[in-house]
Each structure stands twice: as structure tokens, then as C-alpha cells.
All heavy atoms as a GROMACS GRO file, in nm:
protein
  493
    1MET      N    1   4.018  -1.109  -0.424
    1MET     CA    2   4.122  -1.078  -0.310
    1MET      C    3   4.231  -1.012  -0.376
    1MET      O    4   4.292  -0.934  -0.310
    1MET     CB    5   4.154  -1.206  -0.260
    1MET     CG    6   4.049  -1.284  -0.176
    1MET     SD    7   3.983  -1.191  -0.038
    1MET     CE    8   4.116  -1.203   0.072
    2THR      N    9   4.272  -1.052  -0.503
    2THR     CA   10   4.394  -0.987  -0.573
    2THR      C   11   4.371  -0.831  -0.577
    2THR      O   12   4.465  -0.756  -0.549
    2THR     CB   13   4.417  -1.049  -0.704
    2THR    OG1   14   4.432  -1.186  -0.688
    2THR    CG2   15   4.537  -0.997  -0.767
    3LYS      N   16   4.246  -0.791  -0.632
    3LYS     CA   17   4.222  -0.654  -0.636
    3LYS      C   18   4.219  -0.574  -0.514
    3LYS      O   19   4.284  -0.479  -0.505
    3LYS     CB   20   4.076  -0.636  -0.708
    3LYS     CG   21   4.077  -0.674  -0.846
    3LYS     CD   22   3.930  -0.643  -0.909
    3LYS     CE   23   3.916  -0.688  -1.047
    3LYS     NZ   24   3.793  -0.651  -1.100
    4ALA      N   25   4.175  -0.639  -0.391
    4ALA     CA   26   4.172  -0.581  -0.268
    4ALA      C   27   4.314  -0.559  -0.215
    4ALA      O   28   4.353  -0.463  -0.152
    4ALA     CB   29   4.091  -0.657  -0.173
    5SER      N   30   4.405  -0.673  -0.241
    5SER     CA   31   4.529  -0.657  -0.188
    5SER      C   32   4.616  -0.539  -0.259
    5SER      O   33   4.711  -0.497  -0.206
    5SER     CB   34   4.608  -0.788  -0.213
    5SER     OG   35   4.619  -0.826  -0.338
    6ALA      N   36   4.576  -0.503  -0.381
    6ALA     CA   37   4.637  -0.382  -0.445
    6ALA      C   38   4.598  -0.256  -0.402
    6ALA      O   39   4.654  -0.151  -0.429
    6ALA     CB   40   4.613  -0.403  -0.600
    7LEU      N   41   4.494  -0.254  -0.312
    7LEU     CA   42   4.440  -0.127  -0.255
    7LEU      C   43   4.532  -0.079  -0.145
    7LEU      O   44   4.588  -0.148  -0.080
    7LEU     CB   45   4.291  -0.141  -0.214
    7LEU     CG   46   4.195  -0.173  -0.325
    7LEU    CD1   47   4.049  -0.202  -0.259
    7LEU    CD2   48   4.180  -0.059  -0.416
    8PRO      N   49   4.522   0.045  -0.114
    8PRO     CA   50   4.601   0.096   0.004
    8PRO      C   51   4.534   0.037   0.125
    8PRO      O   52   4.419  -0.013   0.135
    8PRO     CB   53   4.556   0.255  -0.005
    8PRO     CG   54   4.507   0.287  -0.135
    8PRO     CD   55   4.450   0.154  -0.191
    9GLU      N   56   4.623   0.025   0.234
    9GLU     CA   57   4.593  -0.046   0.348
    9GLU      C   58   4.463   0.003   0.414
    9GLU      O   59   4.379  -0.080   0.468
    9GLU     CB   60   4.706  -0.035   0.451
    9GLU     CG   61   4.673  -0.116   0.582
    9GLU     CD   62   4.802  -0.117   0.667
    9GLU    OE1   63   4.921  -0.099   0.616
    9GLU    OE2   64   4.778  -0.152   0.788
   10ALA      N   65   4.428   0.138   0.423
   10ALA     CA   66   4.320   0.207   0.478
   10ALA      C   67   4.190   0.150   0.411
   10ALA      O   68   4.083   0.111   0.471
   10ALA     CB   69   4.327   0.358   0.466
   11ALA      N   70   4.194   0.138   0.268
   11ALA     CA   71   4.085   0.080   0.192
   11ALA      C   72   4.055  -0.059   0.232
   11ALA      O   73   3.947  -0.105   0.225
   11ALA     CB   74   4.113   0.110   0.046
   12GLN      N   75   4.179  -0.141   0.237
   12GLN     CA   76   4.165  -0.280   0.277
   12GLN      C   77   4.091  -0.300   0.414
   12GLN      O   78   4.014  -0.387   0.433
   12GLN     CB   79   4.294  -0.349   0.275
   12GLN     CG   80   4.364  -0.356   0.136
   12GLN     CD   81   4.488  -0.419   0.141
   12GLN    OE1   82   4.517  -0.520   0.225
   12GLN    NE2   83   4.588  -0.386   0.062
   13GLU      N   84   4.128  -0.211   0.512
   13GLU     CA   85   4.079  -0.230   0.639
   13GLU      C   86   3.926  -0.200   0.639
   13GLU      O   87   3.850  -0.256   0.697
   13GLU     CB   88   4.150  -0.127   0.742
   13GLU     CG   89   4.291  -0.184   0.762
   13GLU     CD   90   4.360  -0.083   0.855
   13GLU    OE1   91   4.307   0.016   0.915
   13GLU    OE2   92   4.484  -0.109   0.879
   14LYS      N   93   3.895  -0.082   0.556
   14LYS     CA   94   3.743  -0.051   0.536
   14LYS      C   95   3.667  -0.169   0.482
   14LYS      O   96   3.555  -0.197   0.533
   14LYS     CB   97   3.726   0.070   0.454
   14LYS     CG   98   3.596   0.119   0.433
   14LYS     CD   99   3.585   0.251   0.352
   14LYS     CE  100   3.454   0.313   0.336
   14LYS     NZ  101   3.364   0.228   0.238
   15ILE      N  102   3.724  -0.229   0.377
   15ILE     CA  103   3.649  -0.345   0.316
   15ILE      C  104   3.640  -0.453   0.421
   15ILE      O  105   3.529  -0.521   0.427
   15ILE     CB  106   3.726  -0.381   0.193
   15ILE    CG1  107   3.718  -0.282   0.085
   15ILE    CG2  108   3.684  -0.531   0.145
   15ILE    CD1  109   3.803  -0.300  -0.027
   16ALA      N  110   3.744  -0.483   0.489
   16ALA     CA  111   3.737  -0.592   0.594
   16ALA      C  112   3.635  -0.557   0.695
   16ALA      O  113   3.555  -0.656   0.736
   16ALA     CB  114   3.876  -0.609   0.660
   17ARG      N  115   3.610  -0.441   0.746
   17ARG     CA  116   3.520  -0.403   0.845
   17ARG      C  117   3.379  -0.429   0.785
   17ARG      O  118   3.291  -0.480   0.851
   17ARG     CB  119   3.532  -0.263   0.892
   17ARG     CG  120   3.643  -0.238   0.994
   17ARG     CD  121   3.635  -0.103   1.059
   17ARG     NE  122   3.634  -0.003   0.962
   17ARG     CZ  123   3.741   0.049   0.918
   17ARG    NH1  124   3.868   0.010   0.951
   17ARG    NH2  125   3.746   0.162   0.828
   18GLU      N  126   3.362  -0.387   0.653
   18GLU     CA  127   3.239  -0.397   0.596
   18GLU      C  128   3.203  -0.549   0.583
   18GLU      O  129   3.079  -0.587   0.593
   18GLU     CB  130   3.224  -0.326   0.459
   18GLU     CG  131   3.231  -0.170   0.479
   18GLU     CD  132   3.256  -0.097   0.346
   18GLU    OE1  133   3.271  -0.161   0.237
   18GLU    OE2  134   3.250   0.022   0.349
   19VAL      N  135   3.290  -0.623   0.541
   19VAL     CA  136   3.272  -0.767   0.525
   19VAL      C  137   3.234  -0.839   0.664
   19VAL      O  138   3.138  -0.911   0.661
   19VAL     CB  139   3.380  -0.835   0.458
   19VAL    CG1  140   3.371  -1.002   0.459
   19VAL    CG2  141   3.399  -0.787   0.312
   20LEU      N  142   3.302  -0.807   0.766
   20LEU     CA  143   3.266  -0.860   0.889
   20LEU      C  144   3.133  -0.811   0.943
   20LEU      O  145   3.054  -0.893   0.994
   20LEU     CB  146   3.369  -0.801   0.995
   20LEU     CG  147   3.512  -0.867   0.980
   20LEU    CD1  148   3.611  -0.819   1.074
   20LEU    CD2  149   3.500  -1.028   0.996
   21GLU      N  150   3.097  -0.685   0.914
   21GLU     CA  151   2.956  -0.644   0.944
   21GLU      C  152   2.859  -0.715   0.878
   21GLU      O  153   2.755  -0.764   0.945
   21GLU     CB  154   2.940  -0.493   0.928
   21GLU     CG  155   3.026  -0.411   1.021
   21GLU     CD  156   3.016  -0.250   0.984
   21GLU    OE1  157   2.942  -0.218   0.880
   21GLU    OE2  158   3.078  -0.166   1.054
   22SER      N  159   2.878  -0.738   0.749
   22SER     CA  160   2.782  -0.824   0.668
   22SER      C  161   2.772  -0.971   0.724
   22SER      O  162   2.660  -1.034   0.723
   22SER     CB  163   2.819  -0.831   0.523
   22SER     OG  164   2.818  -0.692   0.468
   23VAL      N  165   2.881  -1.027   0.754
   23VAL     CA  166   2.877  -1.165   0.813
   23VAL      C  167   2.793  -1.159   0.944
   23VAL      O  168   2.726  -1.260   0.970
   23VAL     CB  169   3.026  -1.216   0.822
   23VAL    CG1  170   3.026  -1.342   0.902
   23VAL    CG2  171   3.087  -1.238   0.686
   24GLU      N  172   2.823  -1.074   1.032
   24GLU     CA  173   2.751  -1.067   1.155
   24GLU      C  174   2.599  -1.051   1.131
   24GLU      O  175   2.531  -1.124   1.198
   24GLU     CB  176   2.812  -0.953   1.245
   24GLU     CG  177   2.953  -0.972   1.288
   24GLU     CD  178   3.020  -0.852   1.368
   24GLU    OE1  179   2.940  -0.744   1.374
   24GLU    OE2  180   3.134  -0.868   1.396
   25LEU      N  181   2.567  -0.958   1.038
   25LEU     CA  182   2.428  -0.952   1.003
   25LEU      C  183   2.365  -1.079   0.964
   25LEU      O  184   2.258  -1.116   1.002
   25LEU     CB  185   2.402  -0.834   0.911
   25LEU     CG  186   2.271  -0.816   0.861
   25LEU    CD1  187   2.171  -0.776   0.962
   25LEU    CD2  188   2.257  -0.711   0.743
   26LEU      N  189   2.435  -1.146   0.856
   26LEU     CA  190   2.380  -1.264   0.810
   26LEU      C  191   2.377  -1.368   0.924
   26LEU      O  192   2.280  -1.448   0.919
   26LEU     CB  193   2.466  -1.316   0.699
   26LEU     CG  194   2.467  -1.227   0.569
   26LEU    CD1  195   2.570  -1.267   0.465
   26LEU    CD2  196   2.323  -1.242   0.501
   27THR      N  197   2.471  -1.374   1.020
   27THR     CA  198   2.462  -1.478   1.117
   27THR      C  199   2.346  -1.451   1.200
   27THR      O  200   2.274  -1.547   1.237
   27THR     CB  201   2.592  -1.456   1.202
   27THR    OG1  202   2.705  -1.492   1.122
   27THR    CG2  203   2.587  -1.557   1.321
   28ARG      N  204   2.306  -1.324   1.233
   28ARG     CA  205   2.200  -1.292   1.314
   28ARG      C  206   2.063  -1.323   1.242
   28ARG      O  207   1.977  -1.378   1.301
   28ARG     CB  208   2.195  -1.144   1.353
   28ARG     CG  209   2.298  -1.101   1.455
   28ARG     CD  210   2.285  -0.974   1.529
   28ARG     NE  211   2.281  -0.869   1.427
   28ARG     CZ  212   2.377  -0.799   1.384
   28ARG    NH1  213   2.498  -0.818   1.426
   28ARG    NH2  214   2.368  -0.702   1.298
   29LEU      N  215   2.051  -1.298   1.119
   29LEU     CA  216   1.932  -1.320   1.036
   29LEU      C  217   1.917  -1.468   1.027
   29LEU      O  218   1.808  -1.515   1.044
   29LEU     CB  219   1.965  -1.263   0.895
   29LEU     CG  220   1.950  -1.115   0.881
   29LEU    CD1  221   1.982  -1.069   0.743
   29LEU    CD2  222   1.805  -1.062   0.927
   30ARG      N  223   2.030  -1.549   1.016
   30ARG     CA  224   2.020  -1.698   0.995
   30ARG      C  225   1.960  -1.759   1.135
   30ARG      O  226   1.877  -1.837   1.141
   30ARG     CB  227   2.147  -1.762   0.977
   30ARG     CG  228   2.152  -1.909   0.975
   30ARG     CD  229   2.270  -1.972   0.934
   30ARG     NE  230   2.295  -1.963   0.786
   30ARG     CZ  231   2.386  -1.996   0.718
   30ARG    NH1  232   2.492  -2.066   0.775
   30ARG    NH2  233   2.388  -1.976   0.585
   31ALA      N  234   2.002  -1.697   1.256
   31ALA     CA  235   1.958  -1.736   1.371
   31ALA      C  236   1.810  -1.701   1.395
   31ALA      O  237   1.729  -1.790   1.445
   31ALA     CB  238   2.040  -1.676   1.495
   32ASP      N  239   1.761  -1.583   1.357
   32ASP     CA  240   1.631  -1.552   1.353
   32ASP      C  241   1.534  -1.645   1.278
   32ASP      O  242   1.424  -1.690   1.306
   32ASP     CB  243   1.608  -1.401   1.315
   32ASP     CG  244   1.660  -1.304   1.410
   32ASP    OD1  245   1.694  -1.339   1.524
   32ASP    OD2  246   1.678  -1.194   1.373
   33VAL      N  247   1.593  -1.682   1.149
   33VAL     CA  248   1.502  -1.760   1.062
   33VAL      C  249   1.500  -1.891   1.124
   33VAL      O  250   1.396  -1.968   1.127
   33VAL     CB  251   1.574  -1.778   0.920
   33VAL    CG1  252   1.529  -1.890   0.843
   33VAL    CG2  253   1.567  -1.638   0.844
   34GLU      N  254   1.612  -1.947   1.183
   34GLU     CA  255   1.608  -2.085   1.260
   34GLU      C  256   1.504  -2.090   1.367
   34GLU      O  257   1.428  -2.185   1.395
   34GLU     CB  258   1.747  -2.122   1.303
   34GLU     CG  259   1.836  -2.157   1.196
   34GLU     CD  260   1.973  -2.189   1.228
   34GLU    OE1  261   2.009  -2.175   1.346
   34GLU    OE2  262   2.068  -2.212   1.140
   35VAL      N  263   1.486  -1.982   1.452
   35VAL     CA  264   1.398  -1.968   1.546
   35VAL      C  265   1.264  -1.961   1.493
   35VAL      O  266   1.162  -2.047   1.531
   35VAL     CB  267   1.415  -1.836   1.634
   35VAL    CG1  268   1.291  -1.809   1.721
   35VAL    CG2  269   1.539  -1.838   1.716
   36GLY      N  270   1.226  -1.899   1.386
   36GLY     CA  271   1.104  -1.894   1.318
   36GLY      C  272   1.058  -2.027   1.269
   36GLY      O  273   0.942  -2.074   1.282
   37ILE      N  274   1.154  -2.099   1.202
   37ILE     CA  275   1.120  -2.222   1.147
   37ILE      C  276   1.087  -2.313   1.272
   37ILE      O  277   1.002  -2.402   1.260
   37ILE     CB  278   1.246  -2.287   1.079
   37ILE    CG1  279   1.261  -2.208   0.944
   37ILE    CG2  280   1.236  -2.438   1.055
   37ILE    CD1  281   1.391  -2.240   0.875
   38ARG      N  282   1.160  -2.322   1.382
   38ARG     CA  283   1.130  -2.403   1.491
   38ARG      C  284   0.995  -2.379   1.549
   38ARG      O  285   0.920  -2.451   1.583
   38ARG     CB  286   1.234  -2.388   1.605
   38ARG     CG  287   1.368  -2.472   1.573
   38ARG     CD  288   1.451  -2.483   1.695
   38ARG     NE  289   1.488  -2.358   1.759
   38ARG     CZ  290   1.590  -2.283   1.724
   38ARG    NH1  291   1.675  -2.319   1.622
   38ARG    NH2  292   1.630  -2.164   1.790
   39GLU      N  293   0.957  -2.245   1.556
   39GLU     CA  294   0.825  -2.201   1.605
   39GLU      C  295   0.707  -2.247   1.514
   39GLU      O  296   0.615  -2.301   1.558
   39GLU     CB  297   0.826  -2.059   1.612
   39GLU     CG  298   0.899  -1.998   1.732
   39GLU     CD  299   0.908  -1.848   1.734
   39GLU    OE1  300   0.850  -1.780   1.649
   39GLU    OE2  301   0.962  -1.799   1.836
   40LEU      N  302   0.740  -2.243   1.374
   40LEU     CA  303   0.647  -2.295   1.294
   40LEU      C  304   0.626  -2.442   1.303
   40LEU      O  305   0.515  -2.498   1.301
   40LEU     CB  306   0.681  -2.254   1.148
   40LEU     CG  307   0.667  -2.109   1.110
   40LEU    CD1  308   0.723  -2.081   0.968
   40LEU    CD2  309   0.516  -2.071   1.106
   41GLU      N  310   0.729  -2.509   1.309
   41GLU     CA  311   0.723  -2.656   1.321
   41GLU      C  312   0.664  -2.700   1.461
   41GLU      O  313   0.599  -2.804   1.458
   41GLU     CB  314   0.867  -2.726   1.317
   41GLU     CG  315   0.920  -2.710   1.180
   41GLU     CD  316   1.068  -2.752   1.170
   41GLU    OE1  317   1.150  -2.757   1.266
   41GLU    OE2  318   1.110  -2.786   1.051
   42GLY      N  319   0.673  -2.612   1.556
   42GLY     CA  320   0.601  -2.639   1.690
   42GLY      C  321   0.456  -2.597   1.695
   42GLY      O  322   0.400  -2.608   1.794
   43GLY      N  323   0.407  -2.552   1.575
   43GLY     CA  324   0.258  -2.519   1.570
   43GLY      C  325   0.243  -2.376   1.621
   43GLY      O  326   0.118  -2.348   1.655
   44LEU      N  327   0.338  -2.293   1.638
   44LEU     CA  328   0.322  -2.159   1.692
   44LEU      C  329   0.297  -2.048   1.585
   44LEU      O  330   0.274  -1.937   1.625
   44LEU     CB  331   0.450  -2.118   1.778
   44LEU     CG  332   0.470  -2.199   1.892
   44LEU    CD1  333   0.606  -2.172   1.965
   44LEU    CD2  334   0.363  -2.204   2.003
   45GLY      N  335   0.295  -2.098   1.462
   45GLY     CA  336   0.268  -1.984   1.359
   45GLY      C  337   0.122  -1.959   1.356
   45GLY      O  338   0.033  -2.013   1.412
   46GLU      N  339   0.096  -1.838   1.299
   46GLU     CA  340  -0.038  -1.789   1.269
   46GLU      C  341  -0.052  -1.729   1.148
   46GLU      O  342   0.053  -1.682   1.079
   46GLU     CB  343  -0.078  -1.686   1.381
   46GLU     CG  344   0.023  -1.570   1.388
   46GLU     CD  345   0.002  -1.478   1.504
   46GLU    OE1  346  -0.011  -1.522   1.620
   46GLU    OE2  347  -0.031  -1.367   1.475
   47GLU      N  348  -0.170  -1.724   1.089
   47GLU     CA  349  -0.204  -1.666   0.953
   47GLU      C  350  -0.165  -1.514   0.952
   47GLU      O  351  -0.188  -1.442   1.052
   47GLU     CB  352  -0.347  -1.674   0.925
   47GLU     CG  353  -0.381  -1.634   0.790
   47GLU     CD  354  -0.516  -1.661   0.755
   47GLU    OE1  355  -0.591  -1.741   0.812
   47GLU    OE2  356  -0.575  -1.606   0.655
   48LEU      N  357  -0.097  -1.478   0.838
   48LEU     CA  358  -0.055  -1.341   0.820
   48LEU      C  359  -0.150  -1.276   0.715
   48LEU      O  360  -0.174  -1.352   0.610
   48LEU     CB  361   0.084  -1.328   0.780
   48LEU     CG  362   0.187  -1.355   0.879
   48LEU    CD1  363   0.325  -1.348   0.807
   48LEU    CD2  364   0.182  -1.272   0.996
   49HIS      N  365  -0.181  -1.156   0.733
   49HIS     CA  366  -0.256  -1.080   0.629
   49HIS      C  367  -0.162  -0.984   0.570
   49HIS      O  368  -0.104  -0.890   0.642
   49HIS     CB  369  -0.381  -1.008   0.681
   49HIS     CG  370  -0.479  -1.112   0.739
   49HIS    ND1  371  -0.563  -1.178   0.654
   49HIS    CD2  372  -0.498  -1.152   0.865
   49HIS    CE1  373  -0.636  -1.263   0.726
   49HIS    NE2  374  -0.608  -1.243   0.857
   50MET      N  375  -0.128  -0.984   0.448
   50MET     CA  376  -0.022  -0.906   0.389
   50MET      C  377  -0.046  -0.753   0.408
   50MET      O  378   0.032  -0.672   0.421
   50MET     CB  379  -0.006  -0.924   0.236
   50MET     CG  380   0.073  -1.061   0.217
   50MET     SD  381   0.223  -1.074   0.311
   50MET     CE  382   0.321  -0.949   0.241
   51SER      N  383  -0.178  -0.705   0.401
   51SER     CA  384  -0.197  -0.566   0.421
   51SER      C  385  -0.161  -0.526   0.574
   51SER      O  386  -0.105  -0.421   0.580
   51SER     CB  387  -0.356  -0.552   0.404
   51SER     OG  388  -0.432  -0.623   0.502
   52ASP      N  389  -0.178  -0.618   0.669
   52ASP     CA  390  -0.125  -0.578   0.798
   52ASP      C  391   0.022  -0.573   0.806
   52ASP      O  392   0.077  -0.491   0.871
   52ASP     CB  393  -0.184  -0.681   0.900
   52ASP     CG  394  -0.330  -0.678   0.921
   52ASP    OD1  395  -0.382  -0.580   0.880
   52ASP    OD2  396  -0.388  -0.778   0.950
   53VAL      N  397   0.089  -0.667   0.734
   53VAL     CA  398   0.231  -0.672   0.737
   53VAL      C  399   0.283  -0.542   0.676
   53VAL      O  400   0.382  -0.480   0.717
   53VAL     CB  401   0.284  -0.798   0.656
   53VAL    CG1  402   0.429  -0.788   0.648
   53VAL    CG2  403   0.247  -0.921   0.730
   54ILE      N  404   0.229  -0.502   0.556
   54ILE     CA  405   0.276  -0.386   0.490
   54ILE      C  406   0.254  -0.260   0.573
   54ILE      O  407   0.336  -0.178   0.586
   54ILE     CB  408   0.199  -0.374   0.353
   54ILE    CG1  409   0.238  -0.479   0.255
   54ILE    CG2  410   0.219  -0.233   0.288
   54ILE    CD1  411   0.167  -0.495   0.132
   55LYS      N  412   0.141  -0.250   0.626
   55LYS     CA  413   0.110  -0.135   0.728
   55LYS      C  414   0.206  -0.138   0.842
   55LYS      O  415   0.254  -0.032   0.874
   55LYS     CB  416  -0.040  -0.155   0.788
   55LYS     CG  417  -0.086  -0.032   0.856
   55LYS     CD  418  -0.221  -0.050   0.928
   55LYS     CE  419  -0.329  -0.105   0.818
   55LYS     NZ  420  -0.457  -0.118   0.878
   56GLU      N  421   0.230  -0.241   0.897
   56GLU     CA  422   0.332  -0.245   1.007
   56GLU      C  423   0.474  -0.205   0.971
   56GLU      O  424   0.538  -0.119   1.032
   56GLU     CB  425   0.345  -0.385   1.065
   56GLU     CG  426   0.424  -0.392   1.189
   56GLU     CD  427   0.439  -0.527   1.256
   56GLU    OE1  428   0.344  -0.603   1.240
   56GLU    OE2  429   0.541  -0.560   1.328
   57ALA      N  430   0.509  -0.250   0.840
   57ALA     CA  431   0.640  -0.218   0.788
   57ALA      C  432   0.652  -0.056   0.757
   57ALA      O  433   0.755   0.002   0.792
   57ALA     CB  434   0.669  -0.288   0.670
   58ARG      N  435   0.540   0.000   0.701
   58ARG     CA  436   0.534   0.131   0.672
   58ARG      C  437   0.548   0.226   0.808
   58ARG      O  438   0.609   0.316   0.814
   58ARG     CB  439   0.412   0.177   0.599
   58ARG     CG  440   0.426   0.122   0.451
   58ARG     CD  441   0.303   0.155   0.374
   58ARG     NE  442   0.320   0.118   0.228
   58ARG     CZ  443   0.233   0.099   0.138
   58ARG    NH1  444   0.106   0.108   0.185
   58ARG    NH2  445   0.269   0.064   0.015
   59ASN      N  446   0.480   0.169   0.909
   59ASN     CA  447   0.479   0.240   1.032
   59ASN      C  448   0.622   0.239   1.099
   59ASN      O  449   0.668   0.326   1.147
   59ASN     CB  450   0.383   0.178   1.142
   59ASN     CG  451   0.246   0.225   1.106
   59ASN    OD1  452   0.210   0.320   1.024
   59ASN    ND2  453   0.145   0.137   1.142
   60THR      N  454   0.684   0.118   1.073
   60THR     CA  455   0.811   0.106   1.132
   60THR      C  456   0.916   0.182   1.063
   60THR      O  457   1.011   0.249   1.120
   60THR     CB  458   0.857  -0.041   1.145
   60THR    OG1  459   0.761  -0.118   1.214
   60THR    CG2  460   0.982  -0.054   1.200
   61TYR      N  461   0.910   0.185   0.934
   61TYR     CA  462   1.027   0.245   0.853
   61TYR      C  463   0.970   0.368   0.791
   61TYR      O  464   1.046   0.424   0.714
   61TYR     CB  465   1.061   0.140   0.740
   61TYR     CG  466   1.120   0.024   0.803
   61TYR    CD1  467   1.042  -0.102   0.795
   61TYR    CD2  468   1.229   0.022   0.868
   61TYR    CE1  469   1.093  -0.220   0.851
   61TYR    CE2  470   1.287  -0.102   0.926
   61TYR     CZ  471   1.210  -0.215   0.914
   61TYR     OH  472   1.253  -0.337   0.976
   62GLY      N  473   0.854   0.429   0.818
   62GLY     CA  474   0.823   0.566   0.779
   62GLY      C  475   0.786   0.583   0.625
   62GLY      O  476   0.807   0.688   0.584
   63ARG      N  477   0.755   0.475   0.558
   63ARG     CA  478   0.725   0.495   0.419
   63ARG      C  479   0.579   0.488   0.393
   63ARG      O  480   0.504   0.413   0.464
   63ARG     CB  481   0.797   0.382   0.339
   63ARG     CG  482   0.947   0.383   0.331
   63ARG     CD  483   1.013   0.284   0.246
   63ARG     NE  484   1.154   0.298   0.273
   63ARG     CZ  485   1.241   0.209   0.245
   63ARG    NH1  486   1.194   0.092   0.205
   63ARG    NH2  487   1.361   0.218   0.257
   64SER      N  488   0.534   0.556   0.296
   64SER     CA  489   0.388   0.550   0.269
   64SER      C  490   0.367   0.489   0.134
   64SER      O  491   0.444   0.449   0.062
   64SER     CB  492   0.337   0.686   0.269
   64SER     OG  493   0.414   0.774   0.196
   0.00000   0.00000   0.00000
């Protein structure tokens, strides 16, 4: 915090926005994980095949 307070105000604001975005992302991810855990505990899980997971990820994100 000391280092950040020594920066120009514009840089401090940029850092603050980036931190808030990261916190929001982590909050959404935590909520998604909690939903997944409840589903698994409720018996709604199904077996995954890693080759299918990788294929889907590559299709979604365009990597080969």
C-alpha cells in the first residue's frame, strides 16, 4: 500500500480498478464453485473424460 500511495493518482485509480475487477471475478468463481459442489453433493455429477474436456476447451478458446 505504501508503494501504491507514492504513485500518481491516475496510476492509483488504475490499480484500484484492476483490484476491484479481480475481486469481482474471484467472487463469481467462488459462487460457481459452490454451485458445483452442491450439485456434486446432490448426486448430479457425472464422469468426465479429459480428452472431451480438452477438446471442448480448444473449441471454445481456439487453441490446437
